[in-house]
N, C-alpha and C positions, 0 to 999 in steps of 0.2 A: 364389824363394823369396814365398811372399806370408804375410806375417803380417798376421794380424785383430789392430786394435785396438780397443779395447772401449770404447764412447762412454759417458759419464757423464752423464746428463740431473739438472739440479738442479732442483726443483719450483718452478714461481713460482706466485703468483698465494692467493687464501684457498680454503680449504673451506666450505662449506656451515655450519657450526655456527660460524664464526669471523665469518662473517657475519650469522650472526641473532644472534649474543652484540652486537656491533659495534653494531648496529642496536638491541638492547634498551639500551644504553648513552647511547648519542645521544639515545633519546627519554628515558630520564628526563631524562638533563641540560638538554634542552629544557620537558619539562613545569617542571621547577624555577626553570627562566630565564625562561619566560613568566609563568609565574604572579607572579614576583617583579618583573616588570615591569609585571602589571595592576596590583598593589598600590601600586606608583610612578606609574603613571599615576591612580590614584582620588585620591591623595594629592596628587597635584599639579593637579589641579580646585578644592579645598579652599579654599588661598590667590584664585585666583581669584577664586572666589564669594564667598569674605569681603571681598576686596577691590571686588568691583563692589556689596558691601552699603555697604560704608561709603561708597564714592560718591555712592549712591542716598540716604542719609541727611544727607550734608553735603549735598548738592541743594537736597532738601525743605527743611533745617531751613535753609537760605539765601533760598530760596524764602519760607519764613512771615515769617522777620526782615525782611524787605527790605519786607514792608507797612506801610503807615500802622497806628497803634497806634489810633485813632479812627477809627469810618467818616467821610468826607469830607462827608457830609452835616448831620453835628452834631460838627464837632470843636470843642472850647472854645480850640484854639490858634490857629484860623482866624478864630472866632467868638467874640469874649469875654461875648457876649450869650447864650451859651447855657446852661440851665441845669443844674444840678448833677445833676438827673434824668437831662435829654438826654443830659450827657455819659456818663452811668452807661449809659446804655441803649446810647451809640454806641462803648461801649470792647466790648460784649459782644454785637453785629449779628451775625447770622448771614441777613440777608437775601439775598445773593446767594448763598451756599450751600444754602438753601435752595427757589430757584427750580432751578437745577441745579448739582446736587451733583460733577460729574466736570469742569465746564470751571472751571478756576483761574484765567483770564484775567480773569473777574466777578469772582474774590475782590475785597475794594476794605479791608477790614482783618484783621490777626492773627486777630482771632475767627473769622473766616471758616472755618478749618481747622480748627476745635474737632471732634474726632467724626470727621474725613474717615477715609475706610478704603475703599482701593481699591487694584486692582491699580496698576501701572506706568502711568501716562500720559502723553503731553504736554499742553503747559498747555491744551491746547482741549477733553482730554479723549480725543485716540485714541489706543486701545491701543497701545503699542509693543511688539509680537509678539516680539522678540528677548527682552524683561524680561518677558515675559507670566509665571514663577514667579517674580517678587515682588511681594508686597502689602505696599503704605505704609498707615501709622495714624499719625494725629498727634491730640495733646492739648494742651489749653489747659490749663493751671493758672492761676487769677487769683485763689484763693483769701485770706482774710484772714489766714491764718496764714503766707503766703509771704513771705520775707524773701531780699535780698540785700545782704549785709554790712549797713550800720548806714540800710538804709534795708529798709518795709517796707510793705505794704498797709492802707491804711485800712482803716476801719469801712465795712460794707456798703451804706452810703446812698451813698458816693462811687465815681466810678468809679477802678480800683486803679493802683495805680505803679507794679507789676511783673507781667510776665506768663511765667512758664515754658512752653516750647517743648517737648516731649518726640516724637520722633518714631521710633517703631519699626517695623523694616524686616524682612519674614519672608523668607528666602531660600529656595529651589524644595527645600532639604532639609526644611523648618521652623523652622531657626533664625533664634533673632530678637538682633539689634542694635539699642541704644537708645541714640542721640544725642541731649541736651537742650540746650539755650540758653535765655537770659534775654534780657527787651526790657525796659525802663523807657520811660516814657510822654514824659521832657522836658515835663511839664507844670506850674506852679507853680498849685497851686488857691488860688482866692481866699481871703480872709480870712474872708468871710461863709458860705461853705460848712460846714457843722455835719459832720463824719463821725461817725457812730457803729460 
């Protein structure tokens, strides 16, 4: 006698409808995840750009403040016989910058940097391609109204005692960072100089 046994087969795998639903759900989750990662990546670049901007501002400010207060050709600290007018002209000398506005190796006093407005460059004026999106602007304030603690600039006929250096760096996004510093002349004016 022969008995037939009924074999029961269970279904394995997925149907086409289940597969399409799974693909749609995974696609929606992937788009949401990748969008979030894109925003996060964009935000991670911001601190890097800000850090680079601040470092450039510090570097340029240090460079400017390291220059002599007076032009070496008429420095009253080195040559006591320099007249008041010559010393005043020396503190506001821009001859080197006027002859070559990009080669900062030639700048021989702080005031040479007044009005400097260039993309980021090496000292010799060579453009640095990696920093081409950054613009550097420098202004020097030697106004009579400038004060630093108890020290203030004399009248207009004498060289200043204080210079304020403002370095503005514009980053590739167009945002500006301003860094300021002060420099004093360390020069005691002769009593014979009348400053009005």
